[in-house]
C-alpha positions in Angstrom: 119.9 131.4 72.4 117.2 134.0 73.7 114.3 131.5 73.5 116.0 128.7 73.5 116.8 129.9 77.7 113.7 131.9 78.1 111.7 128.1 77.0 113.8 125.6 79.1 113.3 127.8 82.0 109.4 127.9 81.7 110.1 123.9 81.3 111.4 123.7 84.8 108.0 125.5 86.5 105.8 123.7 87.7 102.0 124.4 87.6 99.8 125.0 89.8 95.5 124.4 89.8 93.5 124.8 92.7 89.8 125.3 92.7 87.7 126.0 95.1 84.4 125.2 95.2 81.4 126.2 97.9 79.5 123.3 99.6 81.8 120.2 97.4 83.5 118.2 100.1 85.8 115.0 100.1 83.0 112.3 98.8 81.9 114.6 95.8 84.9 114.1 93.1 84.9 110.6 91.2 88.6 110.6 91.7 87.9 110.2 95.6 84.8 107.4 95.6 81.8 109.6 94.9 79.4 107.3 92.6 76.7 110.0 92.0 78.2 112.6 89.9 80.9 111.8 86.9 84.0 113.8 87.2 86.1 113.0 84.9 88.6 116.0 83.8 89.1 116.4 87.7 89.1 111.9 87.9 92.2 113.2 85.3 93.7 116.3 87.6 94.4 114.3 89.5 95.5 110.5 87.7 98.2 113.0 86.6 98.8 115.7 89.4 99.5 115.5 92.4 95.8 115.2 95.2 96.4 116.8 99.2 94.1 114.2 100.8 94.5 116.0 104.4 93.1 119.9 104.1 91.3 121.9 107.4 89.4 124.7 107.9 89.4 127.5 111.6 86.3 129.0 110.3 83.4 127.7 113.2 80.5 126.6 110.4 
């Protein structure tokens, strides 16, 4: 009984993956239209998940 309840609650929690990379631009990943480099694993994550298309950085670079 306890195992069933814990499995049910674990299935309801979302999986969140944050990918951080240095000098990676919006157009450097093929799911956003890049053609120079193939990124099949990131493309699959993007196709099966949620993509955020607006990001802002307050650091002056």
